[in-house]
Backbone bond lengths (Angstrom), bond angles and torsions (degrees), N, CA, C in turn:
res aa  C-N    CA-C-N  psi(-1)  N-CA   C-N-CA  omega(-1)  CA-C   N-CA-C  phi
1 M - - - 1.458 - - 1.575 105.87 -
2 T 1.307 117.93 147.31 1.387 120.28 174.45 1.580 106.87 -123.64
3 A 1.372 116.84 144.05 1.456 123.94 -177.16 1.469 108.69 -141.42
4 L 1.300 115.30 136.19 1.428 127.27 169.19 1.537 109.91 -90.11
5 I 1.323 119.29 117.98 1.453 122.47 -171.21 1.535 110.79 -98.82
6 D 1.301 119.32 115.81 1.444 122.90 179.94 1.450 116.50 -64.00
7 T 1.309 119.46 148.14 1.492 124.97 -175.37 1.514 112.20 -51.44
8 C 1.352 117.95 -39.16 1.454 120.53 -179.18 1.518 112.26 -57.78
9 V 1.281 117.93 -40.43 1.518 121.86 177.64 1.464 112.75 -59.58
10 I 1.314 112.92 -49.11 1.456 118.72 178.30 1.518 114.98 -62.02
11 M 1.311 114.99 -38.96 1.482 123.07 176.95 1.537 112.41 -67.36
12 D 1.336 114.60 -35.54 1.449 119.67 175.45 1.501 112.66 -61.25
13 L 1.330 117.54 -33.14 1.421 125.62 175.24 1.534 109.28 -72.25
14 L 1.312 114.69 -60.14 1.489 119.51 -175.33 1.509 114.42 -59.66
15 Q 1.263 116.92 -33.46 1.490 120.58 -174.27 1.564 106.98 -101.55
16 N 1.261 121.74 6.80 1.511 123.53 179.81 1.564 108.07 49.14
17 R 1.316 118.03 48.66 1.474 122.61 178.59 1.470 109.16 -73.59
18 Q 1.312 117.79 122.41 1.432 122.76 179.56 1.566 107.98 -98.30
19 P 1.207 120.92 140.74 1.505 130.76 14.25 1.563 110.31 -98.48
20 F 1.314 115.98 19.12 1.499 119.33 -167.45 1.569 108.83 -95.71
21 F 1.327 120.54 -14.64 1.452 122.02 -176.80 1.518 113.56 -50.14
22 D 1.389 121.41 -53.58 1.410 125.25 -170.40 1.492 109.19 -58.07
23 D 1.282 122.95 -45.84 1.439 124.32 179.69 1.498 112.90 -64.13
24 A 1.370 116.20 -43.40 1.488 123.22 176.98 1.544 107.36 -60.97
25 Y 1.276 122.06 -43.06 1.433 126.00 -179.15 1.487 106.76 -63.20
26 T 1.322 119.55 -48.56 1.496 125.68 178.41 1.485 113.97 -51.85
27 V 1.374 111.41 -52.33 1.495 118.72 178.75 1.507 112.78 -54.52
28 L 1.372 116.20 -48.94 1.480 117.86 179.08 1.480 113.28 -67.48
29 R 1.290 118.75 -38.50 1.491 125.13 175.03 1.475 109.04 -55.98
30 L 1.346 120.60 -45.25 1.458 126.68 179.13 1.567 110.35 -62.10
31 A 1.390 117.16 -35.74 1.380 122.42 174.44 1.511 109.56 -66.11
32 I 1.303 116.80 -48.65 1.485 121.97 -176.71 1.507 108.74 -56.42
33 T 1.336 117.75 -44.84 1.448 123.42 -172.69 1.595 110.10 -78.90
34 G 1.325 114.26 -0.25 1.495 116.39 -179.71 1.543 117.02 77.98
35 E 1.321 117.99 14.85 1.491 122.20 -178.89 1.552 105.83 -68.78
36 F 1.294 120.53 -24.11 1.449 123.32 178.01 1.508 106.83 -158.43
37 D 1.350 117.24 163.50 1.484 122.99 176.45 1.578 105.65 -96.17
38 G 1.370 115.71 115.06 1.432 119.37 179.76 1.512 109.32 -98.66
39 Y 1.357 113.61 140.88 1.460 124.48 -179.54 1.543 110.83 -127.66
40 I 1.235 113.95 152.65 1.494 121.50 171.25 1.562 101.79 -134.32
41 T 1.380 113.69 157.47 1.497 117.83 177.14 1.550 106.19 -89.26
42 A 1.342 113.32 161.32 1.449 118.61 175.17 1.556 110.87 -63.17
43 K 1.316 118.17 -31.28 1.434 118.77 173.47 1.463 112.65 -64.72
44 S 1.309 117.88 -38.37 1.437 122.32 178.12 1.548 110.30 -60.37
45 A 1.398 111.16 -44.93 1.483 115.73 -179.60 1.492 111.52 -60.30
46 A 1.275 116.68 -39.56 1.505 116.35 178.69 1.566 109.74 -68.81
47 D 1.315 117.13 -39.67 1.456 117.47 176.66 1.518 113.46 -67.23
48 I 1.234 120.71 -35.86 1.472 123.14 -179.77 1.527 107.33 -70.58
49 H 1.322 121.29 -38.11 1.452 121.33 172.62 1.500 111.63 -59.46
50 Y 1.337 113.66 -50.42 1.497 116.92 178.82 1.499 114.83 -54.52
51 L 1.317 113.85 -50.27 1.523 119.21 -177.41 1.472 112.43 -63.34
52 T 1.375 116.86 -44.65 1.465 117.46 179.00 1.473 113.98 -67.10
53 R 1.333 118.61 -35.70 1.530 120.40 176.64 1.507 107.70 -66.55
54 R 1.278 119.24 -38.55 1.477 121.43 -177.81 1.539 111.04 -62.84
55 C 1.427 112.94 -33.89 1.471 117.75 -174.69 1.564 109.20 -86.79
56 T 1.341 115.70 -34.57 1.486 116.47 -174.15 1.483 111.17 -96.99
57 H 1.339 120.74 -18.63 1.436 125.92 -177.17 1.517 110.54 60.34
58 S 1.349 112.17 32.09 1.516 116.77 -178.15 1.500 107.39 -139.02
59 E 1.354 113.81 114.28 1.428 117.65 173.28 1.596 112.15 -62.37
60 E 1.263 115.52 -40.26 1.447 122.50 -177.00 1.556 109.84 -61.99
61 E 1.342 116.19 -44.95 1.432 121.20 -177.60 1.501 110.35 -69.92
62 S 1.330 115.29 -37.76 1.459 120.05 -178.41 1.584 112.36 -65.92
63 R 1.349 112.38 -38.49 1.458 117.32 177.79 1.484 112.15 -72.20
64 A 1.366 117.46 -38.10 1.430 122.22 173.99 1.539 114.63 -61.46
65 N 1.295 114.82 -40.40 1.466 117.34 172.89 1.436 114.69 -62.40
66 L 1.362 118.76 -46.76 1.390 124.66 177.40 1.540 112.77 -60.06
67 N 1.297 114.17 -41.40 1.458 116.29 178.83 1.499 113.14 -67.47
68 K 1.391 120.67 -34.77 1.425 123.32 173.60 1.523 108.24 -63.80
69 L 1.285 119.12 -46.25 1.471 122.54 -179.21 1.466 110.78 -58.65
70 L 1.364 118.79 -41.59 1.471 122.11 -176.10 1.539 110.84 -75.02
71 S 1.328 116.08 -7.66 1.544 119.07 171.73 1.550 109.69 -85.74
72 I 1.332 115.70 -10.14 1.436 119.97 178.23 1.547 113.98 -108.32
73 V 1.287 119.94 -36.46 1.419 123.29 179.86 1.561 108.52 -112.23
74 I 1.335 111.44 169.24 1.424 121.97 179.88 1.479 108.35 -104.33
75 L 1.290 120.07 137.45 1.435 126.61 -178.47 1.599 111.27 -90.28
76 L 1.236 115.40 124.02 1.497 120.92 -178.42 1.596 107.85 -106.56
77 D 1.243 116.53 127.49 1.452 122.92 174.67 1.545 109.24 -71.91
78 T 1.319 119.46 146.36 1.422 125.03 173.32 1.473 103.59 -102.10
79 T 1.341 120.76 131.83 1.469 123.01 -176.35 1.568 108.62 -104.85
80 A 1.324 114.99 169.78 1.388 120.68 172.81 1.531 112.14 -61.42
81 E 1.283 117.00 -36.90 1.516 121.69 173.17 1.473 112.29 -55.13
82 D 1.353 118.81 -41.46 1.457 124.99 -176.81 1.534 106.00 -64.41
83 I 1.345 116.84 -44.95 1.459 118.99 -179.99 1.514 112.02 -63.35
84 F 1.353 115.85 -48.90 1.475 116.40 177.96 1.493 115.21 -58.18
85 H 1.315 119.61 -38.85 1.441 125.65 176.54 1.544 107.05 -65.70
86 A 1.307 120.99 -42.00 1.514 124.61 178.70 1.492 111.76 -61.14
87 L 1.376 114.73 -37.46 1.476 117.60 -179.71 1.546 114.14 -61.00
88 T 1.327 114.22 -29.34 1.474 120.27 -179.09 1.499 115.87 -99.80
89 S 1.366 112.40 2.86 1.459 120.47 -175.55 1.545 112.97 -70.68
90 D 1.306 115.79 152.12 1.465 117.64 174.62 1.530 113.39 -81.56
91 V 1.328 116.49 -2.18 1.443 124.16 -179.71 1.553 106.12 -76.33
92 S 1.310 117.42 125.54 1.487 120.45 -170.96 1.543 112.33 -75.83
93 D 1.325 119.14 -32.49 1.466 122.18 177.73 1.493 109.91 -86.57
94 F 1.389 112.90 111.41 1.465 119.43 -174.63 1.557 111.75 -57.24
95 E 1.329 117.17 -46.21 1.465 119.02 -177.45 1.516 110.07 -61.51
96 D 1.290 119.04 -39.43 1.475 121.25 175.16 1.475 113.07 -67.24
97 A 1.342 116.70 -38.09 1.400 119.48 177.86 1.558 110.53 -62.31
98 I 1.346 116.47 -38.65 1.451 118.40 175.28 1.513 112.26 -63.72
99 M 1.343 116.41 -38.49 1.500 117.89 177.21 1.523 110.04 -64.13
100 I 1.321 116.87 -40.47 1.432 120.43 -178.90 1.595 110.25 -62.83
101 E 1.295 115.11 -44.19 1.403 120.34 -178.52 1.568 112.68 -68.79
102 T 1.291 114.39 -34.40 1.449 118.05 172.81 1.551 110.36 -62.38
103 G 1.344 112.62 -43.14 1.504 119.89 -178.67 1.449 111.43 -66.32
104 V 1.341 119.31 -39.31 1.482 121.83 177.39 1.532 110.70 -63.13
105 R 1.287 116.87 -50.22 1.511 120.59 179.81 1.517 110.67 -60.67
106 C 1.353 115.77 -37.47 1.503 114.31 -177.33 1.572 111.68 -90.14
107 K 1.324 113.24 2.95 1.520 118.39 174.12 1.588 111.37 63.07
108 V 1.347 117.33 42.15 1.465 115.00 176.85 1.529 107.85 -76.94
109 D 1.343 115.92 156.31 1.391 120.34 -179.45 1.548 112.14 -79.02
110 C 1.352 117.69 -30.68 1.460 119.22 177.40 1.481 112.81 -159.92
111 I 1.285 116.82 168.67 1.551 123.87 171.62 1.568 105.31 -113.43
112 I 1.299 113.65 133.18 1.478 119.51 176.60 1.536 107.72 -104.57
113 T 1.348 115.49 118.77 1.426 122.77 175.98 1.492 113.25 -150.38
114 R 1.270 115.44 159.30 1.514 120.70 170.11 1.460 112.11 -83.85
115 N 1.329 115.33 -19.89 1.561 120.93 -173.89 1.500 113.73 -95.47
116 I 1.306 115.48 54.80 1.423 121.98 -177.11 1.562 114.19 -47.04
117 K 1.303 113.70 -44.15 1.460 120.69 -177.59 1.573 113.17 -60.39
118 D 1.348 112.71 -32.05 1.457 114.57 176.50 1.523 115.60 -70.58
119 F 1.331 118.00 -12.73 1.411 126.02 -177.17 1.486 112.41 -108.65
120 K 1.353 114.75 18.12 1.503 118.74 177.03 1.506 110.25 -64.18
121 G 1.349 114.78 128.10 1.490 119.58 -179.00 1.525 110.22 98.50
122 S 1.375 117.42 1.93 1.439 114.97 178.25 1.449 117.70 -67.59
123 S 1.317 117.66 143.10 1.440 121.16 -179.29 1.567 110.11 -85.81
124 V 1.346 112.28 -9.97 1.517 120.78 174.43 1.538 108.76 -100.81
125 R 1.288 111.65 136.33 1.474 116.31 174.27 1.555 110.97 -53.57
126 V 1.427 114.96 137.15 1.430 117.77 -174.58 1.517 103.01 -125.66
127 L 1.306 114.37 132.72 1.549 120.98 -175.62 1.579 106.86 -134.00
128 T 1.392 113.33 147.38 1.424 118.01 171.29 1.563 105.46 -76.35
129 P 1.275 120.36 162.84 1.474 122.08 171.45 1.479 110.83 -50.02
130 T 1.333 121.30 -47.32 1.485 123.32 -178.78 1.573 109.60 -58.30
131 E 1.329 112.49 -50.23 1.477 116.60 178.91 1.507 113.74 -58.31
132 F 1.290 114.32 -41.82 1.474 118.40 178.19 1.465 112.48 -62.21
133 I 1.367 121.94 -45.88 1.404 125.51 -177.57 1.533 106.30 -63.21
134 K 1.269 121.93 -40.34 1.474 122.62 -179.51 1.507 109.65 -67.80
135 T 1.314 117.77 -34.17 1.474 120.20 176.82 1.507 109.71 -65.95
136 I 1.316 118.78 -46.78 1.530 120.09 177.33 1.504 108.06 -60.26
137 E 1.273 117.93 -47.36 1.530 118.70 -178.44 1.513 110.29 -59.00
138 A 1.294 118.05 -38.26 1.472 121.92 -177.04 1.522 106.26 -67.83
139 E 1.262 120.47 -41.60 1.515 125.95 178.54 1.527 108.99 -60.69
140 D 1.313 116.12 -45.32 1.493 119.19 179.63 1.493 112.00 -63.16
141 F 1.324 113.78 -35.29 1.474 119.85 -179.38 1.554 111.28 -67.20
142 E 1.390 112.97 -39.06 1.445 119.28 -177.45 1.619 109.95 -72.56
143 D 1.314 118.58 -24.84 1.407 122.36 179.92 1.506 112.07 -72.69
């Protein structure tokens, strides 16, 4: 299975946001153990760096965190084509529309986010971290 992980899930882990931390940790642990291939977009990488630097006030720590993350997940480029498709998308949040279009082009199986409502109209399956974990567990049970 392949999944595009939204920035909010990564930040839940990095900032120990409660009550979301445990599910975010489990999602990344499942990627580490090879239960699925996890992806983030280049835009998410830039956002994650910015947000962690703002919280830590340390460029070095922010880059180190991003480097660790990129040893776990695969980085997807967003193309001009993704942007143009997002502009005509029915998805109201432009950044989320870009993520969806990147996911469509890269043929991911799903997007993992806490903000399900922002992805209404997505042509890619959208799951909360809790739903995603249950899906992976169900697949393991079937095997």
